[in-house]
C-alpha positions as CSV (number, residue, x, y, z in Angstrom):
1,M,0.0,0.0,0.0
2,F,2.9,2.4,0.8
3,R,4.5,1.7,-2.5
4,M,1.2,2.5,-4.4
5,K,0.8,5.8,-2.6
6,H,4.5,6.7,-3.3
7,N,4.0,5.8,-7.0
8,A,0.8,7.8,-7.2
9,A,2.6,10.9,-5.8
10,G,5.4,10.4,-8.3
11,L,2.9,10.2,-11.2
12,A,1.1,13.3,-10.0
13,S,4.3,15.2,-9.9
14,I,5.2,14.0,-13.4
15,C,1.8,15.1,-14.7
16,V,2.0,18.5,-13.1
17,L,5.5,19.1,-14.5
18,S,4.5,17.8,-18.0
19,T,1.5,20.1,-18.0
20,G,3.8,23.1,-17.1
21,V,6.2,22.2,-19.9
22,I,3.4,22.0,-22.4
23,L,2.0,25.3,-21.3
24,L,5.4,27.0,-21.4
25,L,6.1,25.7,-24.9
26,T,2.6,26.7,-26.2
27,C,2.9,30.2,-24.7
28,G,6.4,30.7,-26.0
29,F,5.3,29.7,-29.5
30,S,2.3,31.9,-29.5
31,L,4.4,34.9,-28.4
32,M,6.9,34.3,-31.1
33,M,4.1,34.2,-33.7
34,L,2.5,37.4,-32.4
35,I,5.8,39.3,-32.3
36,G,6.4,38.6,-36.0
37,K,2.8,39.7,-36.9
38,N,3.1,42.9,-34.8
39,I,6.4,43.8,-36.5
40,D,4.8,43.3,-40.0
41,D,1.8,45.3,-39.0
42,R,3.7,48.2,-37.4
43,Y,6.4,48.4,-40.0
44,P,4.9,47.4,-43.4
45,T,7.8,48.8,-45.4
46,D,11.6,48.5,-45.1
47,I,12.4,52.1,-45.7
48,K,10.5,55.4,-45.0
49,V,11.7,58.7,-46.4
50,A,10.2,61.9,-44.9
51,E,10.9,65.5,-45.5
52,T,9.5,68.9,-44.6
53,V,9.0,71.4,-47.4
54,S,7.7,74.9,-47.4
55,E,6.1,74.9,-50.8
56,A,3.3,72.8,-52.1
57,G,4.4,70.5,-54.9
58,K,8.1,70.6,-54.0
59,G,7.8,67.3,-52.2
60,M,6.6,65.6,-55.4
61,D,9.5,67.0,-57.3
62,D,11.9,65.5,-54.7
63,F,10.0,62.2,-54.9
64,V,10.4,62.0,-58.7
65,T,14.1,62.9,-58.4
66,M,14.6,60.2,-55.8
67,N,13.0,57.6,-58.0
68,K,15.2,58.6,-61.0
69,V,18.4,58.2,-58.8
70,L,17.2,54.8,-57.6
71,Q,16.5,53.6,-61.2
72,Q,20.0,54.9,-62.3
73,D,21.6,52.9,-59.5
74,G,19.6,49.8,-60.5
75,I,17.6,49.6,-57.3
76,V,14.1,48.1,-57.8
77,T,11.4,49.6,-55.6
78,T,7.8,48.4,-55.0
79,D,4.8,49.7,-53.1
80,Q,5.8,53.3,-53.1
81,I,3.4,55.7,-51.4
82,Y,3.6,59.5,-51.7
83,R,1.7,61.5,-49.1
84,Q,1.5,65.2,-48.6
85,Y,0.2,66.9,-45.4
86,R,-0.3,70.6,-44.5
87,N,0.6,71.5,-41.0
88,I,-0.8,74.7,-39.5
89,M,0.5,76.0,-36.2
90,V,-1.1,79.0,-34.4
91,T,0.9,80.8,-31.8
92,E,-0.3,83.6,-29.6
93,K,1.8,85.9,-27.4
94,M,1.1,89.0,-25.3
95,E,3.1,92.1,-26.4
96,N,2.4,95.6,-24.9
97,K,-0.9,94.3,-23.5
98,R,-2.1,93.2,-26.9
99,L,-2.5,89.6,-28.0
100,Q,-0.4,88.9,-31.1
101,T,-1.4,85.9,-33.2
102,R,0.9,84.2,-35.8
103,I,0.0,81.5,-38.2
104,H,2.8,79.2,-39.5
105,S,2.0,76.8,-42.3
106,T,4.2,74.1,-43.7
107,V,3.7,71.3,-46.2
108,T,5.2,67.9,-45.4
């Protein structure tokens, strides 16, 4: 009877440890898969080029020039996206008891 209780305790320990190992491996594999997916979702491209320009349309000229240089060097590009944004910043400041407002606009 003593030997049966001792064997049962040993089997229970083995079951608990085996379950822990299976859970550890499953969680580790799931995390590895999620990390790869998150990187692809967060960074869908290999290279990002950004610039700030003061004139509308100048960014497109630079984009075309960059593509010409890449083609001359034999670099193949895919999935190019050109975006242009207008940023407007309003600043206010008190001077001589008068509120001075300035508007700054840039195209990016």
